C-alpha positions in Angstrom: -14.7 -69.7 -87.7 -11.1 -69.0 -87.5 -10.8 -66.0 -85.0 -7.7 -63.5 -85.6 -5.2 -62.9 -83.3 -5.9 -59.4 -81.4 -2.0 -57.6 -82.1 -0.3 -55.5 -83.2 0.7 -55.4 -86.9 4.4 -56.3 -88.0 6.4 -53.5 -88.7 7.3 -53.0 -92.4 9.8 -51.9 -94.0 10.5 -49.6 -97.0 11.4 -51.9 -99.0 8.3 -54.3 -97.6 6.4 -51.1 -98.4 7.8 -50.7 -102.1 7.5 -54.3 -102.8 4.1 -54.7 -101.9 3.1 -51.8 -104.3 4.7 -53.4 -107.3 2.9 -56.8 -106.8 -0.3 -54.8 -106.3 -0.2 -52.7 -109.4 0.1 -56.1 -111.1 -2.5 -58.3 -109.0 -5.0 -55.6 -109.4 -3.8 -54.9 -113.5 -3.7 -59.2 -114.2 -7.2 -60.3 -112.3 -10.9 -58.7 -111.8 -11.7 -60.4 -108.4 -13.0 -57.9 -105.9 -12.7 -59.0 -101.9 -15.7 -58.4 -100.4 -15.6 -58.5 -96.5 -19.1 -59.0 -94.7 -19.1 -58.1 -90.5 -22.0 -60.3 -89.9 -24.1 -60.3 -86.9 -23.8 -63.5 -84.8 -27.4 -65.3 -84.7 -29.0 -62.5 -87.5 -30.0 -63.1 -91.0 -29.0 -59.6 -91.6 -26.3 -60.5 -94.5 -28.4 -62.1 -96.4 -29.4 -59.3 -99.1 -26.0 -58.6 -99.4 -25.1 -62.0 -100.3 -28.2 -62.6 -102.2 -26.6 -59.9 -104.5 -23.1 -61.1 -104.6 -23.4 -64.6 -104.8 -22.5 -66.5 -108.1 -20.8 -63.5 -109.0 -17.1 -64.3 -110.4 -16.2 -60.6 -109.8 -16.6 -60.9 -106.0 -14.6 -62.8 -103.9 -16.8 -63.1 -100.8 -15.3 -63.1 -97.3 -18.0 -63.6 -94.0 -16.7 -62.0 -90.9 -18.5 -63.2 -87.2 -18.6 -59.4 -85.5 -17.6 -59.0 -82.1 -20.8 -58.6 -80.2 -19.9 -57.2 -76.1 -22.8 -56.8 -73.8 -20.6 -55.9 -71.2 -17.3 -54.3 -69.7 -16.1 -58.2 -67.9 -16.7 -59.8 -71.6 -13.7 -57.2 -72.8 -11.3 -59.1 -70.8 -12.4 -62.9 -71.5 -12.4 -62.2 -75.1 -8.9 -60.4 -74.6 -9.6 -57.0 -75.9 -7.1 -54.4 -75.5 -8.7 -50.6 -74.8 -7.8 -47.2 -73.8 -10.8 -45.0 -74.1 -8.8 -41.7 -72.2 -9.1 -39.8 -75.6 -12.7 -40.8 -76.6 -13.7 -39.5 -72.5 -12.2 -36.6 -72.8 -13.6 -35.0 -76.2 -17.1 -37.0 -76.5 -17.6 -36.9 -72.4 -18.5 -40.4 -71.3 -17.1 -43.7 -71.9 -17.5 -46.2 -74.8 -20.0 -48.7 -75.0 -19.2 -52.2 -74.9 -20.8 -52.6 -78.4 -18.9 -49.9 -79.9 -15.6 -51.5 -78.8 -16.6 -54.4 -80.3 -17.8 -52.7 -83.4 -14.2 -51.5 -83.2 -13.1 -54.7 -82.5 -14.4 -56.3 -85.5 -13.4 -53.7 -88.3 -10.1 -54.1 -86.7 -10.6 -57.9 -87.8 -12.1 -56.6 -91.3 -8.5 -54.8 -91.9 -6.3 -56.5 -90.5 -7.4 -59.2 -93.5 -7.5 -56.1 -95.7 -3.8 -54.7 -94.8 -2.2 -58.3 -96.2 -3.9 -58.5 -99.4 -2.3 -57.0 -102.2 -4.7 -55.1 -103.7 -6.8 -54.2 -101.0 -10.7 -54.2 -101.1 -14.1 -53.6 -99.4 -15.2 -53.2 -96.1 -19.2 -53.9 -95.4 -21.4 -54.2 -92.2 -24.3 -56.8 -92.6 -26.9 -53.4 -93.0 -25.3 -51.8 -96.3 -27.7 -52.5 -99.0 -25.9 -52.4 -102.6 -28.4 -50.7 -104.6 -26.7 -51.8 -108.2 -23.7 -54.7 -108.0 -21.9 -53.3 -111.4 -21.6 -49.9 -110.1 -20.5 -51.0 -107.4 -17.6 -53.6 -108.9 -16.7 -50.8 -111.0 -16.4 -47.9 -108.6 -14.6 -50.0 -106.0 -12.1 -51.7 -108.6 -11.2 -48.2 -110.3 -10.7 -46.9 -107.0 -8.5 -49.3 -106.1 -6.7 -49.2 -109.1 -5.9 -45.6 -108.9 -4.5 -46.1 -105.4 -2.4 -48.6 -105.5 0.3 -48.0 -102.6 -1.8 -45.0 -101.0 -3.4 -44.6 -97.4 -6.6 -44.1 -99.1 -10.7 -44.7 -98.7 -13.8 -44.4 -100.2 -16.9 -44.5 -98.6 -18.9 -46.3 -100.6 -22.7 -44.9 -98.7 -21.4 -40.8 -99.6 -20.7 -38.1 -97.3 -23.5 -38.0 -94.6 -24.7 -41.3 -95.2 -27.5 -42.2 -97.3 -30.6 -44.2 -96.6 -32.3 -42.9 -99.9 -31.5 -43.4 -103.5 -29.9 -41.1 -105.6 -28.7 -41.9 -109.2 -27.8 -40.2 -112.1 -29.3 -41.0 -115.4 -25.7 -41.2 -117.1 -23.3 -44.4 -115.8 -19.9 -42.4 -115.9 -21.5 -40.0 -113.3 -22.2 -42.6 -110.8 -18.7 -43.0 -111.1 -17.5 -40.0 -109.9 -15.9 -39.4 -106.6 -14.4 -36.6 -105.0 -12.1 -35.9 -102.3 -12.8 -34.4 -98.9 -11.6 -32.8 -96.4 -10.8 -34.7 -92.6 -12.8 -38.0 -92.2 -16.3 -39.0 -93.5 -18.8 -40.4 -91.3 -20.1 -44.1 -90.5 -18.3 -46.9 -91.3 -21.0 -49.1 -93.1 -19.6 -49.4 -96.4 -16.1 -48.8 -98.0 -13.5 -49.5 -100.2 -9.9 -49.3 -98.9 -6.0 -50.0 -99.9 -3.8 -52.3 -97.6 -1.8 -48.9 -96.8 -4.7 -47.4 -95.4 -6.3 -50.5 -93.8 -2.7 -51.1 -91.9 -3.0 -47.7 -91.0 -6.6 -47.7 -89.6 -5.8 -51.0 -87.9 -2.9 -49.5 -85.7 -4.2 -45.8 -85.5 -7.1 -48.0 -82.8 -5.0 -50.6 -81.7 -5.5 -50.6 -78.7 -9.0 -49.7 -79.0 -9.3 -45.8 -78.4 -12.4 -44.6 -80.6 -15.8 -46.1 -81.9 -15.2 -47.9 -85.2 -15.9 -44.9 -87.9 -12.3 -43.5 -88.5 -10.2 -43.1 -85.2 -7.7 -40.3 -86.4 -4.6 -40.9 -88.9 -3.7 -39.7 -91.7 -5.5 -41.9 -94.3 -7.4 -39.9 -97.1 -10.9 -39.8 -97.8 -13.4 -40.0 -100.3 -16.7 -40.1 -101.5 -19.3 -40.9 -104.3 -21.4 -38.3 -105.5 -24.0 -40.9 -106.4 -23.4 -43.5 -103.9 -23.8 -47.3 -104.8 -24.6 -48.3 -101.4 -27.2 -47.8 -99.0 -27.1 -48.0 -94.8 -30.1 -49.9 -93.7 -33.2 -50.6 -94.6 -36.8 -51.8 -93.0 -35.6 -55.2 -91.8 -32.3 -53.7 -90.1 -31.8 -51.6 -87.0 -28.6 -50.5 -84.9 -27.1 -53.3 -83.0 -25.0 -50.9 -81.3 -27.6 -48.9 -79.5 -29.9 -51.1 -78.4 -32.3 -49.0 -77.3 -30.0 -46.2 -75.9 -29.9 -43.3 -78.3 -29.0 -40.8 -76.0 -25.5 -42.0 -75.7 -24.6 -41.3 -79.6 -26.6 -37.7 -79.2 -23.1 -35.8 -78.6 -22.5 -33.0 -76.8 -25.3 -30.1 -75.7 -24.8 -26.9 -76.2 -23.2 -25.9 -73.3 -20.4 -28.5 -73.7 -19.5 -27.5 -77.1 -19.3 -24.0 -75.6 -16.8 -25.3 -73.2 -14.8 -26.6 -75.6 -14.7 -24.1 -78.6 -13.4 -21.5 -75.6 -10.5 -24.2 -74.3 -12.1 -24.3 -70.9 -12.0 -28.4 -71.3 -8.4 -28.4 -73.1 -6.6 -26.2 -69.9 -9.4 -27.4 -67.2 -8.8 -31.3 -67.6 -6.1 -31.3 -69.8 -4.5 -35.2 -70.0 -0.9 -35.8 -71.5 -2.5 -37.9 -74.3 -4.2 -34.6 -75.6 -1.5 -32.7 -77.2 -3.2 -28.9 -78.5 -2.8 -29.8 -82.3 -4.5 -32.7 -81.7 -6.9 -31.0 -79.6 -7.5 -27.7 -82.5 -8.0 -31.0 -84.9 -10.9 -32.4 -83.2 -12.4 -29.3 -81.8 -12.5 -26.8 -84.9 -10.9 -28.2 -87.9 -13.3 -31.1 -88.2 -16.1 -28.9 -87.4 -15.0 -26.8 -90.3 -14.3 -29.8 -92.7 -17.6 -31.4 -91.9 -19.5 -28.1 -93.2 -17.6 -27.3 -96.2 -17.7 -30.7 -97.3 -20.9 -30.4 -97.2 -21.0 -27.0 -99.4 -18.8 -28.6 -102.2 -20.6 -31.7 -102.5 -24.2 -29.8 -102.7 -22.6 -27.8 -105.3 -20.9 -30.5 -107.0 -23.9 -33.0 -107.2 -26.3 -29.6 -108.1 -24.3 -29.0 -111.1 -23.7 -32.2 -112.1 -27.9 -32.5 -112.2 -28.0 -29.0 -113.7 -25.9 -30.3 -117.3 -27.2 -33.4 -117.6 
């Protein structure tokens, strides 16, 4: 498979963006094919359950993209991957793992493809599991239709990605989506507009954060009843590879140091502004709790009045 050249995307003039919106409207309204990119782990069959669901269905244009797997930092140079993890080290207290950088590079490859698609598309990691192909298609295509020209993402695994099925008995309820504050969580499965793909690619080139949503102005949505699950009995984390302690986050002591602004003033970096610090340390945490409350309330009310 031909690999993409990892370079900055070309500048998009306002005229180009407006033309793209115009063409996108008629493209997505004129046909019903949904572009789906599957990020496939090399030498693995984890992607086969997805292909089985989508195969021989003219509604889907499936592209298999070979993932970038890095086992050590020296491979960053041989594979010409640019990265700068100063911000990540500042906020997380550790370096990005080689496989986290490889995962981010894989999503950048996928987002670069989608950024050139007039109508946008869907990106799936190979441990995504589609519950219902018809709902998966409808909720994705409807989202892309209603967000032409906007920088938006629909996280198809829902808020706090699910590995268990929740499904409404009414089909129209399964298509409900809601806007969330801040960012989503894991980037396992998401419908994304070309504008959002462009913005996320640019915000994480060179790679400075994990694949799951580098900082950008993109707006996030989630379905109340996710059509995609994260993983099954046959899948596991390719990134962690037995090193789960790396992703447990900060200790309580370190969190207190961040909340008190001690870390900001002691380890101040030119790349970390006070606004970005407040957004990452305070606003992101508040948004997470507010989103959880809003979505739980919405689901409760939906279930109550069915």
